[in-house]
C-alpha positions in Angstrom: 6.3 -5.9 2.4 4.9 -6.3 -1.2 2.1 -5.7 -3.5 -0.2 -8.5 -4.8 -2.5 -7.9 -7.8 -6.1 -9.0 -6.9 -9.3 -8.2 -8.8 -11.3 -5.4 -7.2 -8.6 -4.8 -4.6 -7.1 -1.4 -3.8 -4.4 0.2 -1.8 -2.8 3.6 -1.3 0.7 4.6 -2.5 2.9 7.4 -3.6 3.4 8.4 -7.2 7.1 9.3 -7.9 8.4 10.6 -11.3 11.7 8.9 -12.3 13.6 9.0 -15.6 14.8 6.0 -17.5 18.2 5.8 -15.9 16.7 5.8 -12.4 14.2 3.2 -13.3 17.1 1.0 -14.6 18.7 1.5 -11.3 15.5 0.4 -9.5 15.3 -2.8 -11.5 18.8 -3.6 -10.2 18.1 -2.8 -6.6 14.7 -4.4 -6.4 16.0 -8.1 -6.3 13.2 -10.6 -5.9 10.7 -8.3 -7.3 9.3 -7.8 -10.8 8.2 -4.6 -12.4 4.6 -4.5 -13.5 2.7 -1.8 -15.3 -0.5 -0.3 -13.7 -3.3 0.7 -15.9 -3.7 4.5 -15.9 -7.5 4.0 -15.4 -6.9 2.4 -12.1 -4.8 5.4 -10.7 -6.8 7.8 -8.6 -5.7 10.7 -6.6 -5.6 10.3 -2.9 -8.1 12.5 -0.9 -8.1 12.5 2.9 -11.4 11.0 4.0 -11.7 13.3 7.1 -11.3 16.4 5.1 -13.5 15.3 2.3 -16.4 14.8 4.8 -15.7 18.1 6.6 -15.6 20.1 3.3 -18.6 18.4 2.0 -20.8 18.9 5.1 -19.8 22.6 5.4 -21.2 23.2 2.0 -24.4 21.2 2.4 -27.3 23.2 3.8 -29.9 21.9 1.2 -28.2 20.1 -1.6 -27.9 16.4 -2.1 -25.0 15.1 0.0 -23.7 12.7 -2.7 -23.5 15.6 -5.2 -21.5 17.7 -2.8 -19.1 14.9 -1.9 -18.4 14.3 -5.7 -17.9 18.0 -6.3 -15.6 18.5 -3.3 -13.6 15.5 -4.2 -13.0 16.8 -7.6 -11.8 20.1 -6.1 -9.5 18.3 -3.6 -7.9 15.6 -5.9 -5.2 17.5 -7.4 -4.7 20.1 -4.7 -1.6 18.7 -3.3 -0.1 17.4 -6.4 3.2 19.4 -6.9 4.8 17.2 -9.5 3.9 18.3 -13.0 4.7 14.7 -14.4 2.4 13.2 -11.8 -0.3 15.7 -12.4 -0.2 14.6 -16.1 -0.8 11.0 -15.0 -3.8 11.8 -12.9 -5.3 14.0 -15.5 -4.8 11.3 -18.3 -6.3 8.7 -15.9 -9.4 10.7 -15.5 -9.8 11.2 -19.2 -9.5 7.5 -19.8 -12.2 6.8 -17.1 -14.5 9.3 -18.7 -14.0 7.8 -22.1 -14.6 4.3 -20.8 -17.7 5.4 -19.1 -19.2 7.1 -22.2 -18.0 4.3 -24.4 -16.7 7.0 -26.7 -13.0 6.5 -27.9 -11.6 9.5 -29.7 -8.1 9.6 -30.7 -5.8 9.1 -27.7 -4.5 6.4 -25.6 -7.0 4.0 -23.9 -4.6 2.3 -21.4 -1.2 2.7 -19.9 0.1 0.2 -22.5 -0.7 2.9 -25.1 0.7 5.8 -22.9 4.4 5.2 -22.8 5.0 8.8 -21.7 2.7 8.3 -18.7 3.6 4.6 -17.8 3.1 3.8 -14.2 5.0 0.9 -12.6 5.0 -1.1 -9.3 7.3 -3.7 -8.1 5.6 -6.9 -7.2 7.2 -9.7 -5.1 8.2 -12.7 -7.2 6.9 -15.0 -4.4 4.3 -13.9 -1.8 5.4 -15.6 1.5 4.6 -14.7 5.1 7.3 -13.7 7.5 9.1 -16.5 9.5 11.9 -16.9 12.0 14.7 -16.6 9.3 13.0 -13.4 7.8 10.9 -11.7 10.7 9.1 -8.5 10.6 11.4 -5.9 12.3 9.5 -3.2 14.1 12.1 -0.6 13.0 10.8 -1.4 9.3 7.2 -1.1 10.2 8.0 2.3 12.0 9.6 3.7 8.9 6.7 2.8 6.8 4.1 4.2 9.2 6.3 7.3 9.6 6.1 7.9 5.8 2.4 7.3 5.9 1.8 9.8 8.7 3.9 12.5 7.0 0.9 12.6 4.5 -1.8 12.2 7.0 -3.3 9.8 9.7 -6.0 8.8 7.3 -3.3 7.8 4.8 -1.7 5.7 7.5 -5.0 4.0 8.3 -5.7 3.1 4.8 -2.2 1.4 4.6 -3.1 -0.7 7.7 -6.5 -1.5 6.4 -5.3 -2.9 3.2 -2.2 -4.8 4.5 -2.4 -8.4 5.8 0.1 -10.9 7.3 0.6 -9.0 10.7 0.0 -11.9 13.0 2.0 -15.1 12.6 -1.0 -17.4 13.4 -3.2 -15.7 10.8 -0.7 -14.8 8.2 -1.2 -17.9 6.1 -4.9 -17.9 6.6 -5.3 -14.2 5.7 -2.8 -14.8 2.7 -5.1 -17.5 1.3 -8.4 -15.8 2.1 -7.7 -12.5 0.6 -5.7 -13.4 -2.6 -7.1 -14.4 -5.9 -8.7 -17.9 -6.2 -6.3 -18.5 -8.9 -3.3 -18.3 -6.6 -0.4 -20.6 -7.6 -0.8 -23.9 -5.6 2.9 -24.3 -5.4 3.3 -21.1 -3.5 0.6 -22.2 -1.0 2.5 -25.5 -0.6 5.7 -23.8 0.0 4.2 -21.5 2.6 2.6 -24.3 4.5 5.7 -26.4 4.5 7.9 -23.5 5.6 5.6 -22.8 8.5 5.3 -26.5 9.6 9.1 -26.9 9.4 9.7 -24.2 12.1 6.7 -25.1 14.2 3.6 -23.0 14.6 3.3 -23.2 18.4 5.8 -20.5 19.1 5.7 -18.9 15.7 6.3 -15.3 16.7 7.9 -13.6 13.7 7.5 -9.9 14.6 10.5 -8.5 16.5 10.4 -5.3 18.5 13.9 -4.0 17.7 13.3 -0.3 18.4 16.3 0.0 20.6 18.6 -1.8 18.3 17.2 -1.6 14.8 17.6 -4.7 12.4 16.5 -2.6 9.5 19.4 -0.7 7.8 17.3 2.4 7.5 15.8 2.2 11.0 15.6 5.3 13.1 15.9 4.2 16.8 15.3 7.8 18.1 12.1 8.2 16.2 10.9 4.7 17.0 11.4 5.0 20.7 9.9 8.5 20.8 6.8 7.6 18.6 6.5 3.9 19.4 3.4 4.1 21.7 1.6 6.2 19.0 2.4 3.8 16.2 1.4 0.8 18.4 -2.0 2.5 19.3 -2.6 3.1 15.5 -1.7 -0.5 14.6 -4.0 -1.8 17.5 -7.0 0.1 15.9 -6.8 -1.9 12.8 -5.1 -5.2 13.9 -6.0 -5.6 17.6 -4.6 -9.0 18.1 -1.4 -8.6 16.0 0.8 -7.0 18.6 0.4 -10.0 20.9 2.6 -11.9 18.5 5.5 -9.3 18.8 8.6 -10.5 20.7 11.7 -8.7 21.9 14.1 -11.1 20.2 14.1 -14.2 18.0 
């Protein structure tokens, strides 16, 4: 799984504070990925959609709904932020957006490139290629990701699924090309097409249900088998045809 920068696109994630030494260790560990800076103005606190709607409607007997939603969102945005360093990032990001909106630029940083103390980084794949027979999608890996998302909320897990492509083998290349920037490197597209053609698309099943014998080193077979039905139901809500591609072995 990886991130691809695309204009006007968005996804959810978890902001974690690390010091310089830990960041250097990440650089060594994340082979095949490049560390890229994210502009602070593009960082928004996560707010659970269901809770936002419920809280807004409970306060709305007569007032404008849009006003109430904005006010409640502001109240909820930093409610669950426990890390003081992360809170600083969100607060600075909000200030930058306000300054940009008012076109007023007082003393202070205007972007993350000027805010070294509050720099936010993300690791981006050096090459964006779909899964194949040599490097399939292990269900044990998917389960760990969904488990992490569900530990925050079901809404958070849904947002992850909504903003992720490449779930089905037959549609992975098509989705990859349709949803990425028009300026995508032609060499990458050629490599993807060649790779798919070389292993054959007729039986191109690249999603393996390995829950009983995890391929993923951090897989949790007990959790996967216990929660597998719920996870599959959630995936099916957002990618109804994808699970048809899953096989028991390669």
